[in-house]
C-alpha positions as CSV (number, residue, x, y, z in Angstrom):
1,X,-248.1,-138.8,0.7
2,X,-251.0,-137.0,-2.1
3,X,-254.8,-137.6,-2.3
4,X,-256.2,-136.6,-6.0
5,X,-260.3,-135.5,-5.2
6,X,-261.9,-134.5,-7.8
7,X,-262.1,-130.6,-7.5
8,X,-258.5,-130.7,-6.0
9,X,-255.1,-132.3,-4.7
10,X,-254.3,-132.7,-1.1
11,X,-250.2,-133.1,0.4
12,X,-250.6,-134.6,3.2
13,X,-247.5,-135.8,5.8
14,X,-248.1,-137.8,8.3
15,X,-245.8,-136.9,10.9
16,X,-246.8,-139.5,13.7
17,X,-250.1,-141.2,14.4
18,X,-251.0,-137.8,16.3
19,X,-250.0,-135.3,13.9
20,X,-250.4,-134.4,10.3
21,X,-249.6,-132.0,7.7
22,X,-251.5,-131.2,4.6
23,X,-251.3,-127.9,2.2
24,X,-253.9,-127.4,-0.3
25,X,-252.3,-125.2,-3.4
26,X,-255.4,-124.0,-5.2
27,X,-258.9,-123.5,-5.2
28,X,-261.6,-122.3,-2.5
29,X,-259.6,-124.7,0.5
30,X,-256.1,-123.6,-0.7
31,X,-254.2,-123.2,2.7
32,X,-251.6,-125.4,4.8
33,X,-252.5,-126.6,8.3
34,X,-251.0,-129.5,11.1
35,X,-253.6,-130.6,12.8
36,X,-253.9,-133.5,15.9
37,X,-255.5,-136.5,14.6
38,X,-257.0,-140.2,15.8
39,X,-256.1,-142.6,14.3
40,X,-258.4,-145.5,14.5
41,X,-257.2,-149.3,12.6
42,X,-260.2,-150.9,11.0
43,X,-258.1,-153.9,9.6
44,X,-257.0,-154.9,6.3
45,X,-254.8,-152.1,5.7
46,X,-258.2,-149.3,6.4
47,X,-257.3,-146.8,8.8
48,X,-260.3,-144.2,10.4
49,X,-257.9,-140.6,10.6
50,X,-260.2,-138.2,12.4
51,X,-259.1,-134.4,13.3
52,X,-260.7,-130.9,13.9
53,X,-259.0,-128.0,12.1
54,X,-258.2,-124.3,13.5
55,X,-261.7,-122.8,11.9
56,X,-263.6,-125.6,13.3
57,X,-263.8,-127.6,10.4
58,X,-263.8,-131.6,11.1
59,X,-262.7,-134.4,9.0
60,X,-263.0,-138.3,8.9
61,X,-260.8,-139.8,6.9
62,X,-261.4,-143.5,5.8
63,X,-257.7,-144.5,4.4
64,X,-257.9,-147.8,2.4
65,X,-254.3,-148.1,2.1
66,X,-254.2,-151.7,0.4
67,X,-256.6,-150.5,-2.5
68,X,-255.0,-147.1,-2.4
69,X,-257.8,-144.8,-2.2
70,X,-258.8,-142.2,0.6
71,X,-262.9,-141.6,1.6
72,X,-263.3,-138.1,2.8
73,X,-266.1,-137.2,5.6
74,X,-265.9,-134.1,5.9
75,X,-268.0,-130.5,7.5
76,X,-267.0,-127.2,7.1
77,X,-266.7,-124.5,9.6
78,X,-269.9,-123.3,7.6
79,X,-271.9,-126.4,8.0
80,X,-271.6,-127.3,4.6
81,X,-271.2,-130.8,4.2
82,X,-268.7,-133.2,1.7
83,X,-268.0,-136.6,0.9
84,X,-264.8,-137.2,-1.4
85,X,-263.0,-140.0,-2.6
86,X,-259.4,-139.8,-4.2
87,X,-256.7,-142.4,-4.7
88,X,-253.3,-141.8,-2.8
89,X,-250.3,-141.5,-4.4
90,X,-247.3,-142.1,-1.7
91,X,-244.6,-139.9,-2.2
92,X,-242.1,-140.7,0.5
93,X,-242.2,-144.0,1.9
94,X,-242.4,-144.3,5.9
95,X,-238.7,-145.0,7.0
96,X,-240.4,-148.2,8.2
97,X,-243.4,-150.5,8.0
98,X,-246.4,-150.1,10.3
99,X,-249.0,-152.1,8.9
100,X,-250.0,-155.9,9.0
101,X,-249.9,-156.7,5.1
102,X,-247.0,-159.2,4.7
103,X,-248.4,-161.1,7.6
104,X,-251.8,-160.7,6.0
105,X,-250.5,-161.8,2.3
106,X,-248.6,-164.3,3.8
107,X,-251.8,-165.9,5.0
108,X,-253.4,-165.2,1.9
109,X,-250.5,-167.7,0.1
110,X,-250.8,-170.3,2.7
111,X,-255.1,-170.4,2.2
112,X,-254.8,-170.7,-1.5
113,X,-252.0,-173.5,-1.8
114,X,-253.9,-175.4,0.7
115,X,-257.6,-174.8,-0.3
116,X,-256.2,-175.8,-4.4
117,X,-254.0,-178.1,-3.5
118,X,-254.5,-180.1,-0.7
119,X,-258.3,-180.0,-0.3
120,X,-258.2,-179.7,-4.4
121,X,-261.0,-176.5,-3.8
122,X,-261.3,-175.4,-7.3
123,X,-264.4,-173.1,-5.9
124,X,-261.4,-171.4,-3.7
125,X,-259.7,-169.7,-7.0
126,X,-262.8,-167.1,-7.2
127,X,-262.7,-166.1,-3.8
128,X,-258.9,-165.9,-3.7
129,X,-257.5,-164.6,-6.8
130,X,-257.9,-161.2,-8.9
131,X,-260.0,-161.5,-11.9
132,X,-257.0,-160.4,-14.1
133,X,-254.4,-162.8,-12.8
134,X,-251.2,-163.2,-14.7
135,X,-249.7,-166.7,-14.4
136,X,-245.9,-166.7,-15.7
137,X,-245.5,-170.8,-15.7
138,X,-245.4,-171.2,-19.9
139,X,-247.2,-174.4,-19.1
140,X,-250.8,-172.9,-17.6
141,X,-252.9,-170.4,-19.5
142,X,-253.3,-167.2,-18.8
143,X,-256.2,-166.2,-16.3
144,X,-258.3,-167.5,-13.3
145,X,-260.6,-169.6,-15.3
146,X,-257.8,-171.9,-16.7
147,X,-256.7,-172.4,-13.0
148,X,-260.0,-173.5,-11.2
149,X,-260.3,-175.8,-14.2
150,X,-256.7,-177.4,-13.1
151,X,-257.9,-177.8,-9.9
152,X,-261.2,-179.4,-10.5
153,X,-259.0,-182.1,-12.7
154,X,-256.5,-182.7,-10.2
155,X,-256.0,-186.2,-9.2
156,X,-256.7,-187.0,-6.1
157,X,-252.8,-188.1,-5.6
158,X,-252.0,-184.7,-5.9
159,X,-250.7,-183.2,-2.2
160,X,-248.9,-179.8,-1.7
161,X,-247.0,-179.4,1.5
162,X,-246.0,-175.8,2.5
163,X,-242.7,-174.6,4.1
164,X,-240.7,-171.4,4.4
165,X,-242.6,-168.8,3.6
166,X,-241.4,-165.0,3.1
167,X,-243.2,-161.5,2.4
168,X,-242.4,-158.1,2.1
169,X,-244.2,-155.4,0.6
170,X,-246.5,-156.9,-1.4
171,X,-244.5,-160.0,-3.2
172,X,-244.7,-163.5,-1.2
173,X,-242.4,-166.2,-1.6
174,X,-243.4,-170.0,-0.7
175,X,-241.7,-173.2,-0.9
176,X,-242.8,-176.3,-0.8
177,X,-243.0,-179.3,-1.8
178,X,-245.5,-181.4,-4.4
179,X,-246.3,-184.5,-5.2
180,X,-248.5,-186.5,-7.6
181,X,-248.2,-183.3,-9.9
182,X,-245.3,-185.1,-12.0
183,X,-244.0,-188.5,-12.0
184,X,-241.7,-187.9,-9.0
185,X,-241.9,-185.5,-6.0
186,X,-241.0,-181.7,-6.7
187,X,-240.0,-178.7,-5.1
188,X,-241.0,-175.7,-5.6
189,X,-240.8,-172.0,-4.6
190,X,-243.6,-170.1,-5.9
191,X,-243.7,-166.3,-5.8
192,X,-247.0,-164.4,-5.8
193,X,-247.7,-160.3,-5.9
194,X,-251.3,-159.4,-3.8
195,X,-253.0,-156.4,-5.0
196,X,-256.3,-155.7,-3.5
197,X,-256.2,-158.5,-0.8
198,X,-256.0,-161.5,-4.0
199,X,-253.4,-163.4,-5.6
200,X,-252.6,-160.9,-8.5
201,X,-249.3,-162.2,-10.3
202,X,-247.3,-165.6,-9.9
203,X,-244.0,-167.3,-11.0
204,X,-242.9,-170.2,-9.9
205,X,-239.3,-172.5,-10.3
206,X,-239.3,-176.5,-9.8
207,X,-236.5,-179.0,-9.5
208,X,-237.2,-182.7,-9.4
209,X,-236.6,-183.8,-5.5
210,X,-233.4,-186.2,-4.8
211,X,-232.6,-187.9,-1.7
212,X,-230.2,-186.0,0.3
213,X,-227.2,-188.3,0.3
214,X,-226.0,-189.5,4.5
215,X,-224.9,-186.8,6.1
216,X,-226.5,-184.1,3.3
217,X,-229.4,-181.8,4.0
218,X,-232.6,-182.4,2.5
219,X,-233.9,-180.1,-0.6
220,X,-237.4,-179.8,1.7
221,X,-238.0,-180.0,5.1
222,X,-241.7,-179.5,6.3
223,X,-240.7,-178.5,9.7
224,X,-238.6,-175.5,8.0
225,X,-242.0,-173.1,8.1
226,X,-242.0,-172.8,12.0
227,X,-238.4,-171.0,11.7
């Protein structure tokens, strides 16, 4: 990854949870070094990473991978203390995911769907949705304010049942059934993009539910989420 601090850029390679290499190409801090690190997970994609360099300088990074930023606290060998922040750019992803972001994102989407379409809690929109939330359903206007108004005006007949939830990276797909939204219950797949811990973008596909023929398979089964 690269971290672009205000006065210089650092190229960082995380070799393991115990070692990283960094390179600073220009400026008074220019050098390349491999250091032993200690990593402490702080939750929600945030990690504290600390090390000591060959000249005695000590560094503590607070890395927020959800928001894509590093906050660095550095004591140089001459005693000078630096505080710096800069955005992270991932130049080569890890071979396998090592955080819990997909599970956190699944929990966020379940919270949103049940808060809005079971409890009809319009105040949850401000807590769970990004201010620049993008809506791809052509029947709903843009922005969280429109969604909040819809939830505030929902009939008591509206009820949502979540089923299977799939998450990868910043995307979550949830299969469910909603009653009271249309004349007949509908089976729906909602797809969300998560950014900075909030729902940032939404797509959906809906079908009127049709009873399965004898011996057939139902369009929706509320127990599928336990698979």
